[in-house]
N, C-alpha and C positions, 0 to 999 in steps of 0.2 A: 655250402652252396647247393647241395642236392635238395635240401628242403625248399629253397627258393625255386629251383627248376621244376619241382613238382607242381608249383602253383601256375606255371606257364606251359604245362604239357598240353599237347593237342596241336591242331593245325590252324585254328582260327586266330585272328589278331583283333584286338579292340581298336588299335590306332596304328597307322603307319605314317612315318615322316619321310618324305621323298624329295628328290631334286635338290640336294645340297650341292654347293660348289665343291666342298670337301666335307666328309664326315670324319671327325677326329675321334677315334675310339679310345686312345690312350692305352690300348692293350699291348702295344709293342714297346711301351715305355720301359726304360732300364734305369729306374731310380732317378728319373728326371734328367737324363742326359741327352734328350733331344728327339727320340723317335716317337712320333705321336700316333702312329697307326692310321694314317690318312687313307680314306677311300674316296676317290674321285666320283662325283655324282652319287654319293653314298645315301643310304636310307636305313631306317630302323623300324622294326616291328615291335609293338608293345602289347602285352596282355596282362590283365589284373595288376596294372601298375609296374610290371617288371618287363625287362627286355627279353623278347623272344629270339631275335636274330638281327644281325647287321649284315649289310652287303651293298651292292649297287642298287640303284633305283629299279632297274629292269629285273634284277633277281628278286627283290622284295615284292614288287608288283606281281610277278609270276607266282611267287609262293603264297601270296595272300590276295587273290583276285577279288574276293568277296568282301573285303574290309571296307566299311562305309565311312569310317572316320579317317580321312586323309588330310594330313597337314602338309601343304606344299611349301617347302623352304625357299622356293623361287631363286635358286642359284646363290643362296646365302650359306655362310659357314655354320655347321652344326657340330656341337661338341658337348661333353658332359657339363652339367651345372657346376658352378663354383662351390667349393667347400671352404667356408671361412672358419678355420680351426682355432682361432684365438680372438675372442671378443669379450668386452665388459659391457654388454648391451643393456643390462638392467641397472638403471641409476636415475637419480633426479638431479635437476639443476644443469647449469652449463658454466664454462670457465673461459669465455672469450676474453675477459679482462686479463687473464694470465698470459694470453698470447701477446697482448700489448706490453706486459711487464718483461717478457722474454725479449721482445724486439727492443726494449729499452736497456737490455744488458743483463737481466737476472737469469740465472740458470734454473733448470727444472728442480734440482736438489735444493737450491736456495729458497725457492718458492715453497717447496714442501717443508723445509725447516722453519719457515715463517708462519706455518699453520695453513698454508694454501694447498694446492695440489690435491692429492687424495683426500686430505682432511676436509677440504671444502666440499667435495662430493659426498663424503661420509655424513657431514651435517645435513645436507639436503636430502640424502637418501633415508637417513634415520627419521626425518620429519615427514616424509612422503607416505601416503597410505598405499597398501597393496593394490588397491584399485587404480590409483594414479600410475604406479609403476607398470601395471599391466597394460594400461592404455598406451603409455609411452613405448613399451616394448612391442606392442602390436604395430604401431606406426613405424618403428625402426625396422622391424622384420619386413614389412611391406616394401620399404625403400630398398632393402637389401635384395629382395626378390625381383624388384624392377631392374636391378643392376646385375641380375643373373645368378645370384647365390641361391642354392637349394638346400644347403645344410649349414647350421651355425652352432658353434660351441659358445656357451655363455658361462662366464665366471661370476661368482659372488665377489666379496672383497671390499665393498663400500659400506659395510655395516660395522665390522670390527667389534661386534658384541653379539650375544646369542640371539636376541630378538630380531635384529635387522639382517644378520646373515641368513637366518631361517626364512625371514620374509622374502629376501631376494631369491633364494633357492625355490621357495614355493611359487613365486611369480614365474620363474623359469619353467617350472613344471606345468603351470597353467598355460603358459605360452605353448609348450610342447603339445598339450591337449587340443588347443583351439586354433593354432596357426598351422597352415599346410606345410611349412618348412620343418625339416627334422632338426631337433635341438638336443644337444649334449650338454650336461651340466657339470661344472667344476667348482669345487669348494676352495676359495682363495681367502680364507680368514687370515692367512699369513701374507697379507698384502703390505701392511706396515703396522706399527704399534699405535694403539689408540691413545689419545692424550689424557683420557680419564681413568687410566688403569696403569699399574706398574708393569714394567717389562717382565718381571718374574711371574706375576700373577697371570699375565696374558699368555706367556709361554706355557704355563702349567695348564691353562684352559685349552689352548690349541692342541697340545699333545695328549690330552686326556678326554675330558667330557665332550668337547666339541666333535671329536672324531666319531664317537658313538652316536651323538645326536644327529650328525649330518650324513652318516654313511648311507642311509636310505634315501637321501635327497640328491646325492651327487655321485657320479662315476669316478671322477678324478679329484686328486688333491694337488694344489699348486702353491708355490711359495716364491716370493720376490727376494732373491739373494742379491743385496746391493748395499753399498755404503749408505747409511741413513735408514736402512730397512733391516733385513735379517742377515746375520753374519753367516759365514760358511759353517761354523760349528753348530749354530742353531738350525741351519738348514738341514744338515745331515741328521740331526736328532729328530727333527719334525718329520722328515721324509721316512725315516725308519719307523717312527710311530704310526704314520699314515699307512705305510705298506703293511704293517702288522695288523692294522684295523681293517684291511681289505680294499683300500683305495688303489687305483692306478695312479701313477705319478707323472707330474709335469713340473717344470721349473722355469721361472723368469730368471735368466742368467746371462751375464756378460753384457748387460746393456750399456752401462757407463764405465765399469771397471772389471778387470779379469780377477775375480776372487776364487776361481776354481770350482764353481758350482756345477758346470757341465760334466766334469769328470765324476764328481760325487753322484750326480743324478744318474749318469750312465751306469755306474757301478751298482746302483740300486735298482736298475731295470726300468728307469723312467722311459715313458713312451716318447716324450719330446723334451727338448730344451728350446726356449723361445727367446728371441732378441739376438744375442750372439754377435754383437758388434766387436766384442773383445773376448778372444778365446785362444788358449795355447794349443800348439800342435799336439801336445801330450793328451789334453782333454779331448781333442778331436779324435785321436786314435781310440780312446776309450768309448766314445760315441759310436764310432764305426764298428768296433768289436761287439757292442751291445745291440746294435741296430736301432739306436735312438735317433729320431728324426730331428733335423734342425729346422725350426720354424722361424723364418725371417720376416721381420715386421718393418719394411722400409718406409712406411708412412710415418713412423715415429721420428727418425732422424730428419726426415723431410719437414715435418711440422715443427719440430723443436729446433730446427736449423743447427743441429749439433755437429754436422760436418762429417760424421763417420758412419758409414753404412756397413752392414754385414756383407762379407764376400762369399757369394755362393760357390764360386769356383773352387775355393779351398775345400769346401765340404764335398762337392761333387767329385773332385779328384780322389778323395779318400773313400768314395763309395757310400757316403752318407746321404740319404734322401733329404733334399732341400724343399721345404714347403713355404708357401706364402700365405699370409693372413693380414687382415686389416688392423687388428688390435683395436677395433672400434671402441672408443672411450671418450670422455669429455675433456681430457686434459692434454693428451699427447698424440691423438689421431682420431679426430671426429669425422672419419670417412666411412661411407657405406660401400665403397666401390672396390671390388676385387680387380676390376679392369685397371684401376689406377695403380694398384699394387703390382700388377704385371708390368705396367709402364716403368715404375720405379725399379723393379727387379732387373729390367733390361738396361736401363740407363745408369743405374748406380750400384748394382749388386753383381755385375759380371755374368748375367744370365743371357742366353739366347732367348728368342721368343718362344722356342719349343721348350727350353728349360722352364721358363716362367709359366707357360700354360700347364705343364705337368705339375709344377709347384702349387698351382692354385686348384688342382683337381685330384689326381691320384695320390700325390705325395701329401697333400693336405688331409686326404682320407686316411692315409697311413698314420698321421699324427693324432688321430682320434680312434685308431683301431677299427676303421670302417672300410678298409680297402677291399674287403670281400663283398661289400654291399653297394658302394657308391664310388665315384671318382673316375670311372671308366665305363665304356659302353660294351657290355658283354652279356651274353645270355644268362639270365638269372639275377642280374643286378637291377637295382631300381631304375625306372624310366625317368631319370632326372637329366634333362637336356636343356640347352639354350640354343636359340637361333640368332645369329649375329648379322648385322647388316654390312657384312664384308665378305670377301672371298677367301682370304688367307689369314692364318694366325698372326703373321707378322704385322698385320694392320691393327691389331689391338693396341700395342704401344705406339704405333705410328699416329693413330688418331687419338692422342692422349687427351684426357679430360672430357671425353665424349662418351655418353652411354650408348653403346652400339647394339644393345639387346633389343631384338624385335619381339621375341617370345621367350618366356620362361616356362618350362614344362616340368612339373613335379609329379612323379609317379604316374606319368602318362597323361596328365591333365594340364591344360594351359591355365596358368594362374592369371 
């Protein structure tokens, strides 16, 4: 943090944001258990894209009387920008027809077994050019920014071969260079098995050549441990290989069945396990001991109408940070809105509004190892904020299905 503070040393400010109804700093948050660090009539000073200071409007005005760039929140709620720590944003095609199939009685895993699901998106993504994927990615990031997201994690996984997985990760890197939102890349070659290669051949490639090829393209390695995808034994071996290769670890675990992957992931030091509708108390204890973040994706059971949501209360009682993310993807949650995830977290995942706000900001930052840079409003952190057309955080789930964002501010600049 000292390096960041060096960039904001001095007494001048480039921008100040004043006159909030409340400023939610998230600096008193205790792993998502409710304290949001609210400052009534709060304000923020920003310099060189980083936060200088937070306080009341009168304090900030007094400290920086000569600042000419003043953003008046006009008695609206100001808080950190959302951190969407689990998305599959780079892909081609759409799967609205599968929604109709599910409404007719087919399950997600049945559609996958019939060659649909992930396989459908794999075919479309393999056929798409890098230029097309980039244009689609820019449009999707713009929509996320309009909904208040300022940092996005992007996974590969719709290639399932060397050429397309590399293409997806290179597009994510281009998006990182050209879009104002911060982007973190994850290699998810272990999303499912390709239909044009044997299981043994693909596992050999995943655990060997692919790790060396994609290490420079992605920070994280992820795997989908589930019936119809990767077994627990395969998951453990691939995670061990990825860790040896230098990747940080994530796991899609416990979505439809409790196969034991959260405990394996935690024992190997995974940063997060994501989904978690089905998890044993023993695996939760291992996550708590390891400090592994639980990333809850309630948009998925909502869209799939699967009927079972992850229970945040179980994680929070054990001291496990609970994060929220959209899981934005074409098959199981085509939503750009972290506000909607907060709504679902409150109504279906046993979260208070304060829990859900923390889950979409500071705990989501923890799920990508960025809690020292983003996710809360503190001197030296990035000036990533949103101004919402409400007075209190409880109004986010209350006005469900509505984009409440008036302004998205990234590194001190209005997008």
